[in-house]
C-alpha positions as CSV (number, residue, x, y, z in Angstrom):
1,M,-6.2,96.4,-151.1
2,K,-8.5,99.4,-149.4
3,K,-9.3,96.9,-146.6
4,I,-6.0,96.3,-146.0
5,I,-4.5,99.7,-146.1
6,L,-7.0,100.5,-143.4
7,T,-5.9,97.6,-141.0
8,L,-2.4,98.7,-141.5
9,I,-3.3,102.3,-140.2
10,A,-5.7,101.0,-137.6
11,A,-2.7,98.9,-136.3
12,L,0.0,101.5,-136.8
13,G,-2.7,103.7,-134.7
14,I,-3.0,100.9,-132.0
15,A,1.0,100.8,-131.8
16,T,1.3,104.8,-131.4
17,G,-1.2,104.4,-128.8
18,A,0.5,102.0,-126.7
19,Q,3.7,104.1,-127.0
20,A,1.9,107.2,-125.8
21,A,0.4,105.5,-123.0
22,E,3.7,104.1,-122.1
23,G,5.3,107.6,-122.3
24,G,7.5,106.5,-125.0
25,I,8.4,109.6,-127.3
26,A,11.1,110.0,-130.3
27,W,14.6,110.9,-129.1
28,D,15.9,114.1,-129.6
29,K,19.3,114.3,-131.3
30,A,22.4,114.7,-128.7
31,P,24.8,117.6,-129.4
32,I,27.8,115.4,-129.5
33,K,31.4,116.7,-130.3
34,T,33.9,114.8,-128.3
35,T,36.7,117.1,-129.6
36,D,35.2,119.9,-127.4
37,T,37.3,119.9,-124.2
38,A,35.3,122.8,-122.6
39,S,31.9,120.7,-123.0
40,L,33.8,117.6,-121.8
41,Q,34.9,119.3,-118.7
42,N,31.9,120.9,-117.8
43,G,30.2,117.4,-118.3
44,A,32.9,115.7,-116.2
45,K,31.9,118.2,-113.4
46,L,28.4,117.4,-113.6
47,F,29.0,113.5,-113.6
48,V,30.8,113.8,-110.5
49,N,28.7,116.2,-108.8
50,Y,25.3,114.7,-109.7
51,C,26.1,111.3,-111.1
52,L,28.7,109.7,-109.1
53,S,27.1,109.8,-105.6
54,C,24.9,106.8,-107.1
55,H,26.5,105.4,-110.2
56,S,30.0,104.3,-110.7
57,A,32.2,104.3,-113.7
58,A,34.3,101.8,-112.9
59,S,36.3,101.5,-116.2
60,M,37.3,105.2,-115.7
61,R,40.1,106.6,-113.5
62,F,40.2,110.2,-112.3
63,N,43.6,110.6,-114.2
64,R,42.1,110.0,-117.6
65,L,40.6,113.3,-117.1
66,K,44.1,114.8,-118.3
67,D,42.9,113.6,-121.8
68,I,40.4,116.4,-121.5
69,G,42.7,119.2,-120.5
70,L,42.5,118.8,-116.7
71,T,45.7,118.6,-114.7
72,D,46.2,116.4,-111.6
73,Q,45.8,119.6,-109.2
74,Q,42.1,120.6,-111.0
75,I,41.2,117.0,-110.6
76,K,42.2,116.9,-106.8
77,D,40.7,120.3,-106.0
78,N,37.3,120.1,-107.9
79,L,36.5,116.3,-108.8
80,L,37.9,113.9,-106.1
81,F,35.0,113.5,-103.8
82,T,34.7,109.6,-103.5
83,T,38.6,109.2,-103.3
84,D,41.9,110.9,-102.5
85,K,43.7,109.3,-105.1
86,V,43.9,110.6,-108.9
87,G,44.7,107.0,-110.1
88,E,41.5,105.6,-108.6
89,T,38.3,104.5,-110.7
90,M,35.2,106.4,-110.4
91,K,33.4,104.5,-107.5
92,A,29.7,105.5,-106.4
93,A,29.8,107.0,-102.9
94,I,26.2,105.4,-101.9
95,D,26.6,102.1,-100.0
96,P,25.1,99.1,-102.5
97,K,22.7,97.9,-99.7
98,Q,21.1,101.3,-99.2
99,A,20.6,101.9,-103.0
100,K,18.9,98.7,-103.3
101,E,16.9,99.6,-100.4
102,W,15.9,102.9,-101.7
103,F,15.7,102.1,-105.6
104,G,14.9,98.4,-105.6
105,A,18.1,97.6,-107.3
106,N,21.8,98.6,-107.3
107,P,22.4,101.8,-109.7
108,P,24.0,100.8,-113.1
109,D,27.5,101.4,-113.5
110,L,27.8,104.1,-116.4
111,S,31.3,103.5,-117.7
112,V,29.7,102.5,-121.3
113,I,26.0,103.8,-120.8
114,A,26.1,105.9,-123.8
115,R,27.3,102.9,-126.1
116,S,24.8,100.2,-124.5
117,R,21.6,102.4,-125.0
118,A,21.2,102.6,-128.8
119,G,18.1,101.5,-130.0
120,H,15.7,102.0,-133.2
121,G,15.2,105.6,-131.7
122,G,18.9,106.4,-132.2
123,T,22.3,106.6,-130.6
124,G,22.8,105.7,-127.0
125,A,23.7,109.6,-126.6
126,D,20.3,110.7,-128.3
127,Y,18.6,108.2,-125.7
128,L,20.7,109.8,-123.0
129,Y,20.0,113.2,-123.7
130,T,16.0,112.7,-124.2
131,F,16.0,110.8,-121.0
132,L,17.5,113.3,-118.9
133,R,15.4,116.1,-120.0
134,T,11.9,114.5,-119.9
135,F,11.6,113.6,-116.0
136,Y,8.1,115.1,-114.7
137,R,6.6,114.8,-111.1
138,D,4.7,111.9,-110.3
139,D,3.2,111.4,-106.8
140,T,2.4,107.7,-107.5
141,K,5.8,106.7,-107.8
142,A,8.2,105.6,-104.9
143,T,10.8,108.6,-106.1
144,G,8.1,111.1,-106.8
145,W,9.5,111.0,-110.4
146,N,8.7,109.5,-113.9
147,N,10.2,109.7,-117.6
148,L,8.6,109.8,-120.7
149,V,11.3,107.9,-122.1
150,F,11.7,105.4,-119.5
151,P,8.1,105.1,-118.1
152,S,8.1,104.0,-114.2
153,V,11.7,104.4,-113.9
154,G,13.2,103.6,-110.5
155,M,15.5,106.5,-110.7
156,P,14.9,110.0,-109.0
157,H,15.4,113.2,-111.2
158,A,19.1,113.9,-109.8
159,L,19.2,117.4,-112.0
160,W,15.7,118.5,-111.1
161,Q,16.9,121.5,-108.8
162,L,18.6,122.9,-112.2
163,Q,15.8,122.2,-114.3
164,G,13.0,122.5,-112.1
165,D,9.1,120.9,-112.4
166,R,7.6,120.5,-115.0
167,R,4.3,118.9,-116.5
168,P,4.2,117.1,-119.7
169,V,1.2,118.4,-121.5
170,F,-0.8,115.4,-123.8
171,E,-3.4,115.9,-126.4
172,E,-6.2,113.1,-127.1
173,H,-6.6,112.1,-130.5
174,E,-9.2,109.5,-132.1
175,S,-8.5,107.6,-135.2
176,H,-10.7,104.9,-136.2
177,G,-12.2,104.5,-132.9
178,H,-8.8,104.2,-131.2
179,K,-8.1,107.0,-128.9
180,T,-4.3,107.9,-128.4
181,Q,-2.4,110.4,-126.3
182,V,-0.2,112.4,-128.0
183,F,2.6,114.6,-126.4
184,K,2.2,118.3,-127.3
185,G,5.1,119.9,-124.9
186,W,5.7,120.9,-121.3
187,E,4.4,123.2,-118.6
188,Q,6.9,124.6,-116.3
189,V,5.3,124.5,-112.4
190,A,8.6,125.7,-110.8
191,P,11.6,127.2,-112.2
192,G,14.9,125.8,-111.6
193,A,18.2,127.2,-111.3
194,M,18.7,127.0,-115.1
195,T,16.7,128.4,-117.9
196,P,15.4,125.6,-120.4
197,L,18.1,126.5,-122.6
198,Q,20.9,126.4,-120.2
199,Y,19.7,123.2,-119.0
200,D,19.4,121.5,-122.2
201,Q,23.0,122.8,-122.9
202,A,24.2,121.2,-119.7
203,V,22.6,118.0,-120.3
204,G,24.1,118.1,-123.8
205,D,27.7,118.5,-121.9
206,L,27.1,115.8,-119.6
207,V,26.1,113.3,-122.2
208,N,28.9,114.5,-124.5
209,Y,31.2,113.2,-121.4
210,L,29.5,109.9,-121.1
211,Q,30.0,109.5,-124.7
212,W,33.8,110.1,-124.5
213,M,33.9,108.2,-121.3
214,G,32.7,104.7,-122.9
215,E,35.7,105.4,-125.0
216,P,38.4,107.7,-123.9
217,A,40.7,106.9,-127.2
218,Q,38.1,107.6,-129.7
219,N,39.7,110.7,-130.7
220,T,43.1,109.4,-130.7
221,R,41.8,106.6,-133.1
222,T,40.2,108.8,-135.3
223,R,43.4,111.1,-135.8
224,V,45.4,108.2,-136.5
225,G,43.0,106.5,-138.9
226,V,43.2,110.0,-140.8
227,W,46.7,109.7,-141.2
228,V,47.0,106.0,-142.1
229,L,44.5,106.8,-144.7
230,I,46.4,109.5,-146.1
231,F,49.7,107.7,-145.8
232,L,47.9,104.8,-147.8
233,G,46.7,106.9,-150.6
234,V,50.2,108.5,-151.0
235,F,52.0,104.9,-151.1
236,T,49.4,104.1,-153.6
237,V,50.5,106.8,-156.0
238,I,54.0,105.8,-155.4
239,A,53.3,102.3,-156.0
240,W,51.0,103.0,-159.2
241,R,54.2,105.4,-160.6
242,L,56.5,103.0,-159.9
243,N,54.6,100.1,-161.6
244,A,54.3,102.4,-164.6
245,A,58.0,103.1,-164.9
246,Y,58.6,99.3,-164.2
247,W,56.5,98.0,-167.2
248,K,56.9,101.1,-169.9
249,D,60.2,99.1,-171.2
250,V,58.6,95.9,-171.1
251,K,57.2,94.5,-174.6
């Protein structure tokens, strides 16, 4: 039994070491609250300014942003950079041929990215929240950037001016003859336009928007669902009392 336990521990150490070598880390919990219109509006602004230049959201129309409290005029004045019509879908500004040449593949559409990235580590929002906060400089990569969640990612760090340059700090551990690199934290190499706390909040807003964009009707669906459950509860009580009144004189 002792031998079996030691074998399992060693196997776990190997798996952990492989994950660390690849740069994989645990996903942080994303601060999702799709009823927070201020957060969604800031997230929409960040998405248009920093993501839409390369990534499309072909299933999302600009006029749907009215659902998070923006007016047509606000959308026109602040968010229309790739089109001049509020009813248009969110199309990337980059030429697909150039994108493929620069990044090796056309950047994916982000319409449902928050729903498609869920995994054993958490929700798709958790993945995106961690991914956007774990970029670091890597001169061995074509883009000059790497990522702890997605090692060797072909995407550059679009938000680097906000976050600044950071370097991951690892600590070497040895267990049962197997060496592992354990992620310990970050070293700020050069400051960005935001403090670490401000950047985390900004990324939280962006991910909150991506979560909402994957299903803009989710808040309405939730509200309708609550009213349906209330109606069914009241109707059940009425039906129960009617049933009792009907059968009370039946012998």
